[in-house]
N, C-alpha and C positions, 0 to 999 in steps of 0.2 A: 820122498813128497810129489815125483813126478805126478801130473793126470790130476794134482788137484787146479782147483780155482785160485790165482793169480789177484789177489784182494787188492790193486793198484787202478784208479782210475778215478774220473770226473766225480764219482760218485763216494773219496773219500773226503771231499770240501773243498774248502776255497783256497786256491794254490799263496794267497797274500793274507793266510790267516795268521794274527799273531800267537793264537794259542796252537802248538800241536799235542794232540794227545796218541801216546804209543801205547798198544793194548800187549800181550804176548802174541797171539798168532789166532788166526782166523777158527770159529768155532765149526762144527760138523753142521749142527742146524741154523746156522747163524749165517756169518760172513763167505762160510764154501757153498753157502746154497745160492744167497741173494747176491753174494759179489759186492756189500755195501758192508764196512767194517762196523762193528757193534752194530746191527740192526738184525731184526728177525728171531730173537730169541731170548732167552730169559737175560742174559747178558746186555744184551742187546738195550732190552723193554727198560732194567734197569738205570742204566748208561743215560738213555734221552730221557728217563724222566728227571736223573740228577743232575741233568744240563736244566729241560724246564724249568725245578724249583728253586736253580741257584740264577736263574736269569740269564744265562750263557745259549745266545741262538746257535744251533746246531750250524747252520748255513755261514754262520762266522770263524768257524774253527776248521781246523784239518785233523783226520781221524786215520789212525796207517796200527801197524803192527810190526814189533822185534821183526815176527816171521812173516813171510809176505803168506804162505801156506800153510793149510789145515795139518797139524803134526796127529798123526792117530796111531792105537797101540794095535797088536795084531789081532783082536777081535773088532776092530774098526770105529770104535771110542777113541773120543776126544783125549790126547794125550798132551803134558807140558812139554814146550819146546825142549829139548837137549842144549848142552853146549856147545854141541856139532851144529846144530842149528843154527841155533843165534853166531855163532862165529860164520858161517857161511851167507848169512844175509845181514851182517853186520855192515857189511859197505853200502848194500841196498837204502838202510836205515840213514846212513851217514849221507848220502845223498841227497833224498829226503828233506833233510834238517837244513844242509847246503842252501837247497832249491826255496825252498818254503820261507825257509831264514825265518822262525818264530821267534817272538822275543820271549815264551815261556814253553817249555815241553814240561808235559804234565805225563809221567810214565804210571802204568796202571795195572800193578801185580808185580812180584819179585823179580819176574824173569825178564821183564820190560827195564826195571831198573838195572838187572845186571847187563842189558842187552847196551847199554850206555854209556857202560863202564869200556866196554870195547870201543868204541872212539873217543874216549877222552876219562882217563883215569879219576876214581875218585871213589870215595870210601864211605859212600850212605850206606845205609841198611833200609831196609819196610819198615820195620819195627822200631829203628830210634828215628829216624826223618821223615815219617809221615806228617802230610802236610808243614813241611819247611819249605821256604826259598833258602836256593840253593844258587851260586856262582860256577857254572858248566859251561864250557864249549862257547864263551863269550855269549851267553844267554844265562836265561833262568830255570833250575831244573827243580819240577815240587812233586816227588814222588806220592804217591797215592796207593789204595789198596784197588785191585781188581773188582769191578761193580759184578761179577760174577755169584753164583747162588753160593757157594762153600766160600767164599770171602765175608760175607756179608756175616757169617757167623763168627768172626774175628771184628770185624767192623762193622756196626751194624749201617744200615740205610740212613739212619737218622745223622751220627758222625758223619757217614760220606757224603750227606747233603752239606752237612758245615764246612766238608773237604772242598766241594765244589765250589762255595761260595766263597772261600779262600781265594781260590784261582781267578775267578772273576775280579775281586778287588783286585787283587795283585795284578794281573793285566791291564785295568783303567788308572790305577798310580801310574803304570808305567807306559801305556797310551800318551801320543800327543795331545794337546790340551784342545778337546773341540766337546761340544755338545754333543753329549749320550743319551741317544733315543730311552726312554724308559721302556721296561719289557713285561712292568706291571699290568700294564693294558693289551696285554696280545688278548688275538680274539677268545680265545681258550678260557682266559680268567676275567674279560669285558664283564661277564654278568654279575662276577663275585665280586669284583671292585664298584659295580655299582651298586650296589648293598651297601658297600662302605661309604659311598656317598651319599647315598638315602639317609641312614642311619648317621652320618654328622650333619647333614642339610637338618633333621628333625630334630636334633639334641642343641645345635649351633658349638657345643662345646665340651671335650672331652677327653679324660686321661687317657695316654697311649695304654696302660696296664687293664682299663675299664671295657677298649675299644675289643684286646684279648679275649677277655672274659666275657664278652658281650659274643662276641662273633663264635664260640664254643659253645654257647649254651645256644645260639642259635640253630647247630646242626647237631647238636645234642636233640632237639626237640624235632627237627626236622625229621632225624630218625626215628623216633616216635609214630607222629603223623605221618609223614609219607614212606619211611622204608631205605632212605638215603638221605647223605645229607644235602644240604641246598647250594652250599657254595663248593668249591673247589681246591679250599684252603686244606691245609696239612696241620696236623697239632701235635704234639709230642709234650712231655712231661716236663715242666722245671721246677726248681725251689719253690716255687710261689704259684706253681698249679698248670692250670693248663697254657700252652704257649704255641699261637698261630705263626709260623713260621714265615708267611708272607709276610707279616705284619712286622714282622724284624729289620727290616731293613728301613732303606730312605727311601720307602716308596712314595710318600708325601710330595717329593718333589716335579714326581709326575702329574701332580693336582695343583702346583703352584698358583694359578689362576683362581682356586676356589676355597683353599686350607691356610693356615698360619700355622707356625707350630715356635713354643716357646716352654721354657722350663718354668715349671711352680713346684716348690719345695722339693726341687732334686727330680720332679716326675714329669717327662712329657708329656703337653697338653697342646690337643690337636683344634684349633678353630676354624669353622664355618664362614667364609667372608660371605656377608651380606649383600649381594650385589643386585638385589631385588631383578629386574626381570630380563637381567641379564647372567642371573644363575640356571643353568644345565642341571635340572636336580633330574636324573632319568625315572620314567614310568618304570616297576616293577611290574610282575606279574602279580592277578589279584591274590592268590595262595599266599607266594610270598609276602607281599606289603600285608598283608595279615598278620602272620606270623611274625616280624619284626616288631610291627605295631604291637602287638599282646604282646610279646617281649620287654617292650621298653614301657609300656605300660608298668607290666608287673614288676620291672626293676626300676623303677623313677626314682624311690623314697629309698636306697641302697643304697651304702655305702662302699669304697671301693673295697674295705675288709669285708663288708657282708656279702656283698657280689663273689669274692675269692670263695668264700664261705658256700654258696651256692653253687658255684661250680663244683667244691671237692665232695658234693652230695649226689653227683651224677653217678651212674653206675661205671660209666669208664674210667671214672678217679678212685669210685670204691675197689673198682678191680686192681689198680697199681698199687691204689694203698696197701692192699691185703699180701701181696704178694711182696711189699715193699717189711712187711711186718715180721716176714720170715725169713728176712735178709735177701731176700734177690732185687740187685739192682734196678732201680727202673727209671733213672734219671736218662734223660731224653730219648725215653720209648715213644713212640707213637699210641696214639690215644683212640683215634676212631679208625 
């Protein structure tokens, strides 16, 4: 691999990171071109989206590869790293792990998992150990699938999103007690969360179940009227219908001054704090506010069960249900 880009620099990430992601090797169209691991190609786009959806800031992690240069076949295309490649670069990987000293090492793909075995022996396999927390080399080792297009056939984007949530939660449990700044109010999602606050301020109290269904219906209507969703939220098929990934965590902690949460009949209930002049309810774009107001008015008298039925009658859910009738597994599949 003489003459290839050595993908190891300041662009790999934070030298004091608590999470280190280890890929297999730089891609020909990605890191071999940009010198930034998992950046510039399909695998890089998927990786960055998975981090974003799971609330792990890329600037807080260190990203590297088991092999630091791009292996290619005789035609110049990407080739998987050989055992010889992994052995030759094992000392480089060990030195990086020793220097960064992360609490959690996450391997992305079978070759990356094999490379860690050259540093300290383990019996983990990708198929049997995906998304598991394992003691290894004085730290935690979590095997995950590669975010490339081919691996998505075996491990869907939705399941990989859940995998990255697992990594984030593990890292938070291992971290020293400290106040963690919420990632749900990032600039990219700020407008979407303002819609959540707007709806809660209008309704005062709402079940979490209802909030999931309302936002799904909101984006379905936005697609009909505007040709695209109005939020940046991500929806998947779950047993009780549409499920919003961003509303699935403890997002409400970021709005502790504005909302309270309690359990009623086994269901989470979100309540808006009435602080009078001190409530900073966001002003939305006119078309956005009108669409939300119309939806709230249209669904005001519906029970949670009736709202669920309304969601099931939308075209995306009808399509999912048709596929399930012929035996196609659709649980956790993307909806919009």
